C-alpha positions as CSV (number, residue, x, y, z in Angstrom):
1,M,-25.5,12.1,3.6
2,S,-25.4,15.8,5.4
3,Q,-22.9,18.3,3.5
4,N,-22.3,19.0,7.7
5,Q,-21.5,15.2,8.5
6,K,-17.8,14.6,10.0
7,K,-17.5,11.2,9.8
8,F,-17.5,8.5,6.6
9,G,-19.0,5.8,7.5
10,I,-18.5,2.2,6.1
11,V,-19.6,3.6,2.4
12,L,-15.6,5.1,1.8
13,P,-14.1,2.0,3.1
14,I,-16.0,-0.6,0.6
15,I,-15.1,1.9,-2.3
16,L,-11.6,2.6,-1.3
17,L,-11.3,-1.4,-0.5
18,S,-13.3,-2.4,-4.0
19,Y,-10.7,0.4,-6.2
20,F,-7.7,-1.1,-4.0
21,M,-8.2,-4.8,-5.2
22,I,-8.5,-3.5,-9.1
23,L,-4.9,-1.4,-9.1
24,L,-3.6,-4.1,-6.7
25,D,-4.1,-6.4,-9.8
26,N,-2.8,-3.8,-12.0
27,S,0.4,-3.5,-11.0
28,I,0.8,-7.1,-9.0
29,I,1.8,-8.7,-12.7
30,F,4.8,-6.9,-12.8
31,T,6.5,-9.2,-9.9
32,S,4.3,-12.6,-11.0
33,L,4.8,-12.6,-15.2
34,V,8.1,-14.7,-14.6
35,R,6.8,-17.2,-12.3
36,I,3.7,-17.2,-14.6
37,A,5.4,-18.1,-17.5
38,S,7.3,-20.8,-16.1
39,D,4.2,-22.5,-14.3
40,L,2.2,-22.4,-17.6
41,H,5.1,-22.7,-20.1
42,L,4.1,-19.8,-21.7
43,D,6.5,-18.0,-24.3
44,A,7.1,-14.3,-24.8
45,Q,4.7,-13.7,-27.0
46,T,2.0,-15.4,-25.5
47,L,3.1,-13.9,-21.6
48,A,2.7,-10.5,-23.5
49,W,-1.1,-11.2,-23.7
50,V,-1.5,-12.3,-20.1
51,S,-1.1,-8.1,-19.7
52,S,-2.6,-7.1,-22.6
53,A,-5.8,-9.1,-22.5
54,Y,-6.3,-7.0,-19.1
55,T,-5.0,-3.5,-19.9
56,L,-7.2,-4.7,-23.5
57,T,-10.7,-4.8,-21.7
58,F,-10.4,-2.6,-18.7
59,G,-9.2,0.4,-21.6
60,G,-11.8,-0.8,-23.9
61,F,-15.1,-0.8,-21.5
62,Q,-14.1,2.1,-19.0
63,L,-16.6,4.5,-21.0
64,F,-19.4,1.6,-20.9
65,G,-19.1,1.1,-17.6
66,G,-19.6,4.9,-16.3
67,R,-22.6,5.4,-18.0
68,L,-23.9,1.8,-16.9
69,G,-23.8,3.3,-13.2
70,D,-25.5,6.5,-14.5
71,V,-28.6,4.7,-16.4
72,Y,-29.1,1.9,-14.1
73,G,-28.3,2.5,-10.9
74,R,-24.4,2.5,-9.6
75,K,-25.2,0.4,-6.7
76,R,-26.5,-2.2,-9.0
77,V,-23.7,-2.4,-11.3
78,F,-21.3,-2.0,-8.6
79,L,-22.5,-5.9,-7.0
80,I,-22.2,-6.8,-10.9
81,G,-18.8,-5.0,-11.2
82,L,-17.5,-7.1,-7.9
83,L,-18.8,-10.3,-9.2
84,L,-17.2,-10.3,-12.3
85,F,-14.2,-9.4,-10.9
86,S,-14.2,-11.9,-8.0
87,F,-15.0,-14.8,-10.8
88,G,-12.8,-13.5,-13.4
89,S,-10.1,-13.2,-10.0
90,L,-11.1,-17.2,-8.9
91,M,-10.5,-18.3,-12.8
92,V,-6.9,-16.6,-13.4
93,G,-5.8,-18.3,-10.1
94,L,-7.1,-21.3,-11.1
95,S,-5.8,-21.2,-15.0
96,T,-3.8,-24.5,-16.2
97,N,-3.2,-22.9,-19.9
98,A,-2.2,-19.7,-22.2
99,A,-5.7,-19.9,-23.4
100,M,-7.8,-20.2,-20.0
101,I,-5.1,-17.5,-18.1
102,I,-5.6,-14.9,-21.5
103,A,-9.6,-15.2,-21.3
104,M,-9.9,-15.4,-17.7
105,R,-7.4,-12.1,-17.9
106,A,-10.0,-10.0,-20.1
107,F,-13.0,-11.6,-18.2
108,Q,-11.8,-10.0,-14.8
109,G,-10.5,-6.4,-17.4
110,I,-14.1,-6.2,-17.7
111,G,-15.1,-6.3,-14.3
112,S,-12.7,-3.8,-13.5
113,A,-14.1,-1.8,-16.7
114,I,-17.0,-2.0,-14.7
115,L,-15.7,-1.4,-11.0
116,A,-13.7,1.2,-11.8
117,P,-15.3,4.3,-12.8
118,T,-18.5,3.4,-10.3
119,T,-16.3,3.7,-7.4
120,L,-15.8,6.8,-8.2
121,A,-19.4,7.9,-8.9
122,L,-20.9,6.3,-6.1
123,L,-18.5,8.6,-3.6
124,L,-19.6,11.6,-5.2
125,D,-23.3,10.4,-4.6
126,N,-22.5,9.4,-1.2
127,Y,-20.4,12.4,-0.1
128,Q,-21.2,16.3,-0.7
129,G,-19.0,19.4,0.5
130,T,-15.8,19.3,2.6
131,I,-16.1,15.4,3.6
132,R,-16.6,14.6,-0.4
133,S,-13.1,16.7,-0.9
134,R,-11.6,14.2,2.1
135,A,-13.4,11.4,0.1
136,I,-11.9,12.5,-3.1
137,A,-8.4,12.9,-1.6
138,A,-8.5,9.3,0.2
139,Y,-9.7,7.8,-3.3
140,G,-6.6,9.1,-5.4
141,T,-4.2,8.1,-2.4
142,T,-5.8,4.6,-3.1
143,A,-4.7,5.0,-6.6
144,G,-1.0,5.8,-6.1
145,I,-0.5,3.2,-3.2
146,G,-2.7,0.7,-5.0
147,A,0.1,0.5,-7.7
148,S,3.2,0.9,-5.9
149,F,1.7,-1.8,-3.0
150,G,1.1,-4.1,-5.5
151,M,4.7,-4.9,-6.2
152,V,5.5,-5.4,-3.1
153,F,3.1,-7.4,-2.5
154,G,3.3,-9.3,-5.7
155,G,6.9,-9.9,-4.6
156,I,6.1,-11.1,-1.2
157,I,3.2,-13.5,-2.2
158,T,5.2,-14.9,-5.5
159,S,8.1,-15.6,-3.7
160,T,6.4,-17.2,-0.2
161,F,3.5,-18.5,-1.6
162,S,2.5,-18.8,-5.5
163,W,1.7,-16.2,-8.1
164,R,-2.0,-17.6,-7.7
165,Y,-3.0,-16.6,-4.4
166,G,-2.6,-13.0,-5.5
167,F,-5.8,-13.4,-7.8
168,F,-7.2,-16.0,-5.2
169,L,-7.2,-13.2,-2.2
170,N,-9.6,-11.3,-4.2
171,V,-12.4,-13.7,-4.1
172,P,-12.9,-13.5,-0.7
173,V,-12.6,-9.7,-0.3
174,G,-14.8,-8.9,-3.3
175,L,-17.5,-11.0,-1.6
176,L,-17.4,-9.5,1.6
177,M,-17.5,-5.8,-0.5
178,F,-20.5,-7.5,-2.2
179,V,-22.4,-8.2,1.2
180,L,-21.3,-4.8,2.7
181,T,-22.7,-3.3,-0.3
182,I,-25.9,-4.9,-0.2
183,R,-26.2,-3.6,3.3
184,Y,-24.9,-0.5,3.7
185,V,-24.3,1.7,-0.2
186,A,-27.7,3.5,-1.4
187,D,-28.4,3.9,-4.7
188,N,-28.0,7.2,-6.5
189,Q,-31.3,8.8,-7.2
190,N,-30.5,10.7,-10.6
191,K,-30.9,7.6,-12.8
192,S,-31.4,8.5,-16.2
193,A,-34.7,7.2,-17.8
194,T,-33.5,6.8,-21.1
195,R,-31.9,3.2,-22.3
196,L,-28.2,3.4,-22.6
197,D,-26.5,4.8,-25.9
198,I,-26.0,1.7,-27.8
199,V,-24.4,3.1,-30.9
200,G,-21.5,5.0,-28.6
201,T,-21.3,2.2,-26.5
202,I,-20.3,-0.3,-29.6
203,L,-18.3,2.4,-30.8
204,S,-16.2,3.1,-27.9
205,V,-15.6,-0.2,-26.5
206,L,-14.4,-0.6,-30.5
207,G,-12.4,1.9,-30.8
208,L,-11.0,2.1,-27.3
209,S,-9.9,-1.6,-27.3
210,A,-8.2,-1.2,-30.6
211,L,-6.5,1.8,-29.4
212,V,-5.6,-0.4,-26.5
213,Y,-3.9,-3.2,-29.0
214,S,-2.6,-0.7,-31.6
215,I,-0.2,0.1,-28.1
216,D,0.4,-3.2,-26.6
217,G,-0.6,-5.6,-29.3
218,T,2.1,-8.2,-31.0
219,S,0.8,-7.7,-34.3
220,H,-1.4,-5.9,-37.0
221,Q,-0.8,-2.7,-34.5
222,L,-0.8,-0.2,-37.6
223,L,-4.1,-1.8,-38.7
224,A,-5.6,-1.7,-35.2
225,L,-4.6,1.9,-35.1
226,V,-7.0,3.0,-38.1
227,V,-9.8,0.7,-36.5
228,A,-9.2,3.1,-33.4
229,V,-9.2,6.0,-35.2
230,I,-12.0,5.5,-37.6
231,A,-14.4,4.3,-34.8
232,L,-13.2,6.7,-32.5
233,G,-14.0,9.4,-35.0
234,L,-17.6,7.8,-35.6
235,F,-17.7,7.9,-31.5
236,I,-17.1,11.6,-31.2
237,Y,-19.7,12.6,-33.9
238,A,-22.4,10.0,-32.8
239,E,-22.3,11.7,-29.0
240,Y,-22.5,15.1,-30.0
241,V,-25.7,14.0,-32.5
242,I,-27.4,11.3,-30.0
243,K,-29.4,12.8,-27.3
244,N,-28.1,10.5,-24.2
245,P,-24.7,10.0,-25.1
246,I,-22.8,7.2,-23.1
247,M,-19.9,10.3,-23.2
248,P,-21.5,13.4,-22.9
249,L,-19.4,15.8,-25.0
250,R,-20.1,18.9,-22.1
251,L,-17.3,17.0,-19.7
252,F,-14.7,18.5,-22.0
253,A,-16.0,22.0,-22.3
254,D,-14.1,23.0,-19.1
255,R,-10.5,24.0,-19.6
256,Q,-9.5,22.9,-16.2
257,R,-10.8,19.7,-16.2
258,N,-9.1,19.3,-19.6
259,S,-5.9,20.3,-18.1
260,A,-6.3,17.9,-15.5
261,Y,-6.7,14.8,-17.9
262,I,-4.1,15.6,-19.6
263,A,-1.6,15.8,-16.5
264,R,-3.1,12.9,-14.8
265,F,-2.3,10.5,-18.6
266,F,1.4,12.1,-18.8
267,F,1.6,11.6,-15.1
268,I,0.2,7.7,-14.7
269,G,2.7,7.1,-18.2
270,A,5.7,8.0,-16.5
271,A,5.2,6.4,-13.1
272,F,4.4,3.1,-14.4
273,A,7.0,3.3,-17.1
274,Y,9.2,3.9,-14.0
275,Y,7.5,0.9,-12.7
276,F,7.7,-1.4,-15.4
277,V,11.4,-1.0,-16.3
278,T,12.5,-0.4,-12.9
279,T,10.9,-3.8,-12.1
280,Q,13.1,-5.2,-14.9
281,A,16.8,-3.7,-13.7
282,L,16.6,-4.8,-10.1
283,Q,16.4,-8.0,-11.3
284,H,18.9,-7.7,-14.5
285,I,21.4,-5.7,-12.9
286,Y,21.4,-6.3,-9.0
287,G,20.3,-9.4,-9.4
288,F,17.1,-9.0,-7.1
289,T,14.6,-12.0,-6.8
290,P,11.2,-11.3,-7.1
291,L,10.9,-11.0,-3.0
292,L,14.0,-8.5,-3.2
293,T,12.2,-6.4,-5.9
294,G,9.1,-6.1,-4.5
295,L,10.7,-5.2,-1.0
296,A,12.9,-2.6,-3.0
297,F,10.0,-0.3,-3.5
298,L,8.9,0.3,-0.2
299,P,11.0,3.5,-0.4
300,V,8.1,4.5,-2.9
301,T,5.0,3.2,-0.6
302,I,6.2,4.8,2.8
303,P,6.8,8.4,1.6
304,Q,3.6,8.3,-0.7
305,F,1.3,7.4,2.2
306,V,3.2,10.6,4.1
307,G,2.5,12.7,1.1
308,A,-0.8,11.6,0.6
309,L,-1.8,12.5,4.4
310,Q,-0.6,15.9,3.8
311,V,-2.5,16.6,1.0
312,S,-5.8,18.0,2.4
313,R,-3.6,20.6,4.6
314,L,-1.7,21.7,1.5
315,S,-4.6,21.8,-0.7
316,S,-6.5,24.2,1.3
317,K,-3.4,26.3,1.8
318,I,-1.9,26.5,-1.2
319,G,-4.8,25.3,-3.7
320,T,-5.0,22.0,-5.5
321,A,-3.9,23.2,-9.2
322,R,-0.8,24.7,-7.2
323,L,-0.2,21.4,-5.4
324,I,0.0,19.5,-8.7
325,V,2.6,21.4,-9.7
326,L,4.3,20.9,-7.0
327,A,4.4,17.3,-6.7
328,D,4.6,17.0,-10.5
329,L,8.0,18.6,-10.0
330,L,9.3,17.0,-7.3
331,V,8.2,13.7,-9.6
332,T,10.2,15.0,-12.8
333,L,13.4,16.0,-10.4
334,S,13.4,12.1,-9.2
335,F,13.8,10.5,-12.4
336,L,16.1,13.2,-13.7
337,A,18.2,12.5,-9.8
338,T,18.1,8.6,-10.7
339,V,19.8,9.7,-14.3
340,V,22.5,12.1,-13.2
341,L,23.2,9.5,-10.2
342,G,23.8,6.5,-12.4
343,I,22.3,2.9,-11.8
344,D,25.7,1.6,-11.2
345,R,26.2,3.4,-7.6
346,G,24.0,1.1,-6.4
347,Y,20.7,0.5,-4.8
348,W,20.5,2.7,-2.0
349,I,22.5,6.0,-3.9
350,A,20.7,5.3,-7.3
351,I,17.5,3.9,-6.7
352,V,16.6,4.7,-3.2
353,I,17.0,8.1,-2.8
354,P,15.3,9.0,-6.4
355,M,12.4,6.5,-4.9
356,I,11.9,8.5,-1.9
357,I,11.3,12.3,-4.0
358,F,9.4,9.8,-6.5
359,G,6.8,8.1,-3.6
360,Y,6.3,11.8,-1.5
361,G,5.4,13.2,-5.3
362,Q,3.1,10.8,-6.2
363,G,1.5,10.8,-2.5
364,L,0.6,14.5,-3.2
365,V,-0.4,14.4,-6.8
366,L,-3.1,11.7,-7.4
367,S,-5.7,13.4,-5.1
368,P,-6.0,16.9,-6.4
369,L,-5.8,15.3,-10.4
370,T,-9.0,13.1,-9.0
371,M,-10.4,16.6,-7.9
372,E,-9.8,18.5,-10.6
373,G,-10.9,15.5,-13.0
374,V,-14.3,15.8,-11.6
375,A,-14.8,19.2,-10.7
376,N,-17.7,21.0,-11.7
377,T,-19.6,17.9,-12.5
378,D,-23.4,17.5,-11.9
379,P,-25.0,13.9,-10.8
380,E,-26.2,13.0,-14.0
381,I,-22.9,12.6,-15.7
382,A,-20.9,11.8,-12.7
383,G,-20.5,8.4,-13.9
384,A,-19.4,9.0,-17.3
385,A,-17.3,11.5,-15.4
386,S,-15.7,8.8,-13.3
387,G,-15.2,7.0,-16.5
388,V,-13.3,9.5,-18.2
389,V,-11.0,9.9,-15.2
390,N,-10.1,6.1,-14.9
391,T,-9.9,5.9,-18.9
392,V,-7.0,8.2,-18.8
393,H,-5.8,6.5,-16.1
394,Q,-5.3,3.2,-17.7
395,F,-4.3,4.8,-21.3
396,G,-1.6,7.0,-19.6
397,Q,-0.6,3.7,-18.1
398,S,-0.3,1.5,-21.6
399,V,1.1,4.4,-23.4
400,G,3.7,5.5,-20.8
401,V,5.3,1.9,-21.0
402,S,4.3,1.0,-24.5
403,A,6.3,4.1,-25.4
404,V,9.5,3.8,-23.3
405,I,10.1,0.4,-24.3
406,A,10.2,0.9,-28.1
407,L,12.2,3.9,-27.7
408,T,14.6,1.8,-25.7
409,S,14.3,-1.6,-27.9
410,S,17.6,-0.7,-29.7
411,V,20.2,-0.4,-26.6
412,H,20.4,-3.7,-25.2
413,D,23.1,-3.2,-22.6
414,F,21.0,-3.2,-19.4
415,S,22.7,0.1,-17.6
416,A,22.6,1.7,-20.6
417,S,19.1,0.6,-21.6
418,Y,18.0,2.2,-18.1
419,H,18.9,5.2,-18.4
420,A,17.3,6.4,-21.6
421,Q,14.7,5.4,-20.3
422,L,14.5,7.1,-17.4
423,L,15.3,10.4,-19.5
424,I,12.2,9.3,-21.4
425,I,10.6,8.9,-18.2
426,A,11.1,12.4,-16.8
427,T,10.8,14.3,-20.1
428,I,7.0,12.4,-19.7
429,A,6.5,13.8,-16.3
430,G,7.8,16.7,-17.8
431,L,4.9,16.6,-19.8
432,S,2.5,16.4,-16.9
433,L,4.1,19.2,-15.7
434,M,3.7,21.9,-18.4
435,A,0.1,20.5,-18.3
436,A,-0.3,21.9,-14.5
437,L,1.5,24.9,-15.1
438,V,-1.9,25.6,-18.2
439,L,-4.4,24.7,-15.2
440,L,-2.7,26.6,-13.0
441,A,-2.9,30.1,-15.2
442,D,-6.1,28.9,-15.7
443,R,-7.0,29.1,-12.1
444,N,-4.8,32.2,-11.7
445,R,-6.9,33.8,-14.4
446,Q,-10.6,32.9,-12.8
447,G,-9.2,34.2,-9.7
448,T,-9.1,30.5,-7.8
449,R,-6.9,28.4,-6.3
């Protein structure tokens, strides 16, 4: 596509809708778990695995999925990911027992791990110059809206129909994207002539999966952490000595890109922890149904969309680094406002007002973070860079939720627990703000925005 073209065509909608499906399933599960447990007669430990099985494979296979497209062609890999994800979604919806739904959620996670980095890499292949910046902005917006809309959509589907329909809907959408991809999406012309880094692949999948389990698992977490540290240590060494690594270490030679990774990690950790604990608080403290709980997140979704529409204008005016700082500041203040107001003041004061600020800040931040995360990368490693961005996104989510729950597990009063949880979430958001300030300082030092 010419750098001077002003239209996205149909390729961007294909990419964004495919990415949206993944993100929707990532958050729709929050408002569906109670009904899933009831329908399939799952205890608390088994129910935890419905989420953990997905995050385990999604997080573990991200780098593999990203590099796969670099080596074998992103269009081909994207099509495979669509089929895997669609089939996994169908089987999750058809699940009749604990073993089946856990296995199919893990299978679905593999499809997501192939799709997520490949969507961003395809975007980088198909757009250049100013149109690429606008496409990345739309991609980042999708990342935020998919997460928050999943809460609303999950509540509506679960209460009105069945939790199964949330997964069934992925099947026709996935098949439609498959057909459109064959027809309209061109393959990348920068495929590597070498084979996939098998040693790096095995070590990365083992290390990242063990790391996810050490965070989200239900037993032997310390052993999993030891395995993760050893495997990831060997992985980094292998990537240093192997000629064509699955994760080229030169990705981390750029300080600004590293700051963007860190800022994204902590931001996503804070955001998903907020979604998770607020979902519980709305039901336990206010007695909301799953439908009302989903609708209660509209004050996030709408301002987020408004903020997302202003990203391109604000980025051009003040620069991406300053915009990230501004957005992180708004998000941190929104969490602190929830703490100060207190949940006992009621939904409209204690939840809605901070939600509006949070939604607007989230709408502003994810697009520039995505831009910075893939900045200064050449086409040969676009898939690997996309894999790192999505790996950071997934691990931030897992670590944020797990850290907040672990640190407040001894507080049994829901109001007091929510107060403590929001303090921790605000601290995590503050760490994202600090990383953003480092990014801004580096930008100012180089005389760029």
